[in-house]
Structures are given as C-alpha cells and as structure tokens.
matplotlib code that plots the C-alpha trace (Angstrom):
import matplotlib.pyplot as plt

x = [13.5, 14.1, 17.3, 18.3, 21.1, 22.0, 25.3, 26.7, 27.0, 29.0, 27.8, 29.4, 27.5, 30.5, 29.8, 31.8, 30.6, 27.7, 26.3, 23.8, 22.1, 18.8, 16.3, 18.7, 22.0, 24.5, 27.0, 29.6, 31.0, 34.3, 34.5, 33.0, 30.0, 30.5, 27.9, 26.0, 26.3, 23.4, 22.3, 21.0, 18.3, 17.6, 15.2, 13.9, 10.3, 8.2, 6.6, 6.6, 7.8, 11.0, 12.9, 15.9, 18.4, 19.9, 22.1, 23.0, 21.8, 18.3, 15.5, 15.0, 12.4, 9.3, 8.4, 6.4, 8.3, 6.8, 10.0, 12.8, 15.4, 14.9, 17.5, 18.2, 20.2, 22.4, 21.4, 24.0, 24.1, 20.4, 18.9, 20.9, 19.4, 16.4, 18.1, 20.0, 23.3, 25.2, 23.6, 25.9, 28.7, 32.0, 34.3, 32.0, 28.5, 26.2, 23.4, 20.9, 18.1, 15.8, 12.7, 10.0, 8.5, 5.0, 4.4, 5.7, 3.4, 0.3, 1.2, -1.0, 1.2, 1.6, 1.4, 2.7, 6.3, 8.8, 12.2, 13.6, 11.1, 12.0, 10.5, 9.3, 8.1, 10.7, 8.7, 9.2, 5.9, 4.6, 5.2, 4.3, 3.8, 2.2, 1.1, 3.3, 6.5, 7.6, 10.1, 11.1, 13.3, 14.1, 13.1, 9.7, 9.3, 6.3, 8.5, 9.0, 5.4, 6.3, 10.0, 9.1, 10.1, 7.7, 9.5, 7.0, 7.7, 10.0, 10.8, 13.6, 16.5, 16.4, 14.6, 12.1, 11.4, 7.9, 5.7, 5.4, 2.7, 4.0, 1.1, -1.1, -4.8, -5.4, -2.3, -2.9, -0.7, -1.2, -0.2, 0.2, 0.5, 1.3, -1.2, -4.4, -4.5, -6.9, -6.8, -9.1, -7.0, -5.4, -3.1, -1.8, 1.0, 0.6, 3.6, 3.3, 5.9, 3.9, 3.6, 5.6, 3.0, -0.7, -2.9, -5.5, -9.1, -10.3, -9.4, -10.8, -9.5, -10.2, -9.8, -9.1, -12.6, -14.4, -15.3, -14.5, -14.2, -13.9, -11.7, -11.8, -8.2, -7.3, -4.1, -2.0, 1.6, -0.4, -1.2, -4.9, -6.4, -9.2, -10.9, -11.6, -12.1, -11.5, -10.8, -9.0, -7.7, -4.5, -4.3, -5.5, -5.1, -5.5, -6.7, -9.2, -7.1, -8.3, -6.4, -7.3, -8.0, -4.5, -1.8, 0.7, 0.3, 2.5, 0.6, 2.5, 2.4, 5.1, 3.9, 0.8, 0.4, -2.0, -2.6, -3.9, -2.4, -2.3, -5.8, -6.3]
y = [35.7, 32.4, 31.5, 27.7, 25.6, 22.3, 20.6, 17.3, 16.5, 13.9, 11.7, 14.2, 17.1, 18.4, 20.2, 18.4, 20.7, 23.4, 25.6, 28.2, 30.7, 32.8, 30.3, 27.8, 26.0, 23.7, 21.6, 19.3, 17.1, 15.9, 12.8, 9.4, 9.1, 7.5, 5.6, 8.6, 11.1, 12.9, 15.7, 18.6, 21.3, 24.4, 27.2, 30.4, 29.8, 28.0, 26.0, 25.9, 23.5, 22.8, 20.7, 18.5, 16.4, 14.3, 12.0, 12.5, 9.1, 9.2, 11.6, 15.2, 15.1, 17.8, 18.2, 20.1, 21.1, 22.1, 22.3, 24.8, 21.7, 18.5, 16.0, 12.9, 10.1, 8.3, 4.9, 1.7, -1.9, -3.2, 0.1, 0.7, -2.2, -0.6, 2.1, 2.2, 0.4, 3.6, 5.9, 7.5, 5.9, 7.4, 10.3, 13.2, 14.1, 16.4, 17.9, 20.7, 22.4, 25.2, 26.9, 25.5, 28.0, 29.3, 27.3, 23.9, 23.8, 24.5, 21.6, 18.5, 15.9, 12.7, 14.0, 10.8, 10.6, 11.1, 9.6, 11.1, 9.6, 8.2, 7.0, 9.4, 13.0, 14.4, 17.3, 16.7, 15.4, 13.4, 10.8, 7.1, 5.2, 1.7, -0.3, -3.2, -3.7, -7.4, -8.2, -4.5, -4.8, -1.8, -3.7, -3.9, -0.4, 1.8, 4.5, 2.3, 2.8, 6.4, 6.4, 6.4, 3.1, 0.7, -2.5, -5.2, -8.6, -9.7, -9.0, -7.9, -5.5, -2.3, -2.1, -4.6, -2.8, -2.8, -2.4, -5.9, -6.6, -9.8, -11.7, -9.1, -9.1, -5.8, -4.2, -0.6, 2.2, 6.0, 8.6, 11.9, 15.1, 17.7, 20.1, 20.1, 18.6, 18.0, 14.8, 12.9, 9.8, 6.9, 4.3, 1.2, -0.8, -4.1, -6.7, -9.3, -11.8, -14.6, -17.5, -16.3, -13.4, -13.3, -10.2, -8.2, -8.3, -5.5, -2.7, 0.4, 4.1, 6.4, 10.0, 13.0, 14.4, 11.1, 9.6, 6.2, 4.2, 0.3, -0.5, -3.8, -5.3, -8.4, -10.4, -8.3, -7.1, -3.8, -0.8, -0.7, 2.9, 4.2, 7.5, 9.1, 12.8, 14.5, 17.9, 19.4, 16.1, 15.9, 12.2, 9.0, 5.2, 2.0, -0.8, -3.7, -5.4, -9.0, -11.6, -13.7, -17.4, -18.3, -20.6, -17.7, -15.5, -12.8, -9.8, -6.5, -2.8, -1.7, 1.8, 4.4, 7.2, 10.2, 12.7, 16.1, 19.5, 21.3, 22.8, 26.6]
z = [-23.0, -21.2, -19.3, -19.8, -19.0, -19.0, -17.1, -16.2, -12.8, -10.8, -8.1, -5.6, -7.1, -9.0, -12.2, -14.9, -17.7, -18.4, -20.8, -20.5, -22.8, -23.5, -24.8, -25.8, -24.6, -26.4, -24.4, -25.7, -22.8, -23.4, -21.0, -20.3, -18.0, -14.7, -12.4, -10.5, -13.3, -14.2, -16.8, -15.1, -17.0, -15.4, -16.6, -15.0, -15.7, -13.4, -16.3, -20.2, -23.3, -23.9, -26.3, -24.7, -25.9, -23.6, -25.9, -29.5, -30.6, -29.1, -30.3, -28.9, -26.1, -26.5, -22.7, -20.4, -17.4, -14.1, -12.0, -12.8, -12.4, -13.8, -13.4, -15.7, -14.2, -16.6, -16.5, -15.9, -15.7, -15.8, -15.9, -19.5, -21.3, -22.6, -24.1, -27.5, -26.6, -28.1, -25.8, -23.4, -24.3, -25.5, -24.5, -26.3, -25.7, -27.4, -25.0, -25.7, -24.4, -25.8, -25.1, -27.6, -30.0, -30.2, -33.1, -32.1, -28.9, -31.2, -33.4, -33.8, -32.4, -30.3, -26.9, -25.2, -26.1, -23.9, -24.4, -21.1, -18.8, -15.5, -12.3, -9.7, -9.8, -12.0, -13.1, -16.8, -18.5, -20.1, -17.6, -17.5, -14.0, -13.1, -10.3, -11.4, -13.6, -14.3, -11.6, -11.3, -14.3, -16.8, -19.8, -18.6, -17.2, -17.5, -19.2, -22.1, -23.2, -24.2, -25.2, -28.8, -29.9, -31.7, -32.3, -30.9, -32.4, -29.4, -26.0, -23.6, -24.5, -26.9, -29.2, -27.8, -24.3, -23.0, -20.2, -18.6, -16.1, -14.1, -14.7, -12.7, -13.5, -12.0, -13.8, -14.6, -16.5, -16.1, -18.5, -16.8, -19.1, -16.8, -18.0, -20.1, -23.4, -26.1, -28.3, -30.8, -31.3, -29.0, -30.5, -28.6, -29.8, -27.9, -27.9, -30.5, -29.8, -30.7, -29.4, -26.4, -25.8, -25.1, -26.2, -24.8, -26.1, -24.0, -22.1, -20.2, -20.9, -17.9, -18.2, -15.6, -16.3, -14.7, -18.3, -19.3, -22.4, -23.2, -26.3, -28.1, -29.4, -31.3, -31.8, -34.0, -34.7, -35.9, -34.0, -32.5, -33.4, -31.5, -32.2, -28.8, -28.6, -25.3, -24.3, -21.0, -20.1, -17.5, -17.2, -18.7, -17.3, -19.1, -16.9, -16.6, -19.2, -20.2, -21.8, -24.7, -24.0, -24.9, -22.9, -22.9, -19.7, -21.1, -22.6, -22.7, -24.0, -26.3, -26.9, -26.4, -28.5, -28.0, -30.7, -30.1, -28.9, -25.7, -24.5, -25.3]

ax = plt.figure().add_subplot(projection="3d")
ax.plot(x, y, z, "-o")
ax.set_aspect("equal")
plt.show()
C-alpha cells in the first residue's frame, strides 16, 4: 500500500483543505482560489506512477513522480490564459490522487502528455522545457506542447496555446520522461494558423542514447507522424528547426506525442 495525500495550501503555507488515504485520496475543496494558492500532492514512495486530477474540468494526469512532494501553483493573470477559462474557478473543486495500477503502467500510450506540467524541476514527469519561449508569455510556453490540447488553427489563448520560438533560429525543446521508456512513434502537431504562421520543413530529434534522426515536414494542419523505434530513452530533444521559404517568421509547435511503454 502507498500512502498519498492531496491538499490546497495558501500563500502563507496554511493548509486550507486536505485529504489522505491508502493508494487514493479524494478532496472536495469548498472555497475560491486566491493568488499564491497551490495544490500539494504527497506520497510516501520515492518514485512511481500516479494519476492526479488538479481540476475537475481538466483531464487527469498520468505522471511519474520522482519526489515525495509535488507542488502545482494555481495560475492567475497572464499565466491563466493558456488554461481552460473554467479551470480553477468557482467555489467548489474536485481534486484526486491515486497510485496507478500495474495494468495502467504497462499500457501502450502517449508517454508525452502531462496537463499539470510547469516550469522548473517539479519532480513530475513528463516535463517539457526549452531554450526560448516567445516573450516569456504563458501562451507560448514549452508546457503547452504536452498539455494534450490539439487545436492548431489559431494562436494565443486556450485552446490555441503552443510552444513559440520568438523567431529564434537555434530554438530547441526537450521532453524529459523522468525514467526509461520504449516507443515506436512520434507525432508532431505544428501550428497551422496560415497565413500568420510559417512551418518547418525539417527538424532533428536527438535522443538520450546519443542517436539522432532527421524528419521532414510540410505545410499542413494534420499531424506529422514518424515511425522511430527507440528503447531505454530518458529524454528527447527537437532542434535544428528549418523554416519554409515563406514571408511569415512564426512557426510554432502545438503538440508532441510519443507512443510507447515504460521500459521493462
């Protein structure tokens, strides 16, 4: 059995509400969020797979935790616009955490998605980070590329958030799995807000084992699907992004998906 808990903590570290249990905890928080509030997830295990719901209008997060305490800061202001506008609002909130079942961890799935990803070393994987995010705005943050939202025919506020490169030719984004995984397919949803957007015709994907693959793309609203079989990979990096010969200087990435399983 694994002891887990989930709590809402104020900016002064006061615990506003909490719930705990063996393998699962369910919390109904009665009250509105205030700036500085955070959701705190705890477990007595040093690492493992968990399913966490940080808001009742968002998908659950199937995540791998490498810390016994993971903190999700409630977004406000400009940081909020890359989330569903209904998220984190109102006076009643349904939050859950549970230890993932063995059968779930063995399933073939998208290993890249994490709706509760944030900046920094949170100990919650998968995690995306980049060497540039357009103007530092939340709607162009690296986390947007793994939040599970696929709408790519516009740009800006939810559901059109994306990873923006600020016209930087050496832009690169890294996806850290937090443990070893095996996969056979990578899918890239490039942003397709034409004619505002440009697009990439080529990119390189570097893997933690030192291997490197070059992929070709085209102008399309549809996903770019690549069959790339890799084993025991802990991270991958998308870089060497070559823009098309088009007047627009704005290519961007809406979503990256990686399909496979945890390494045995």
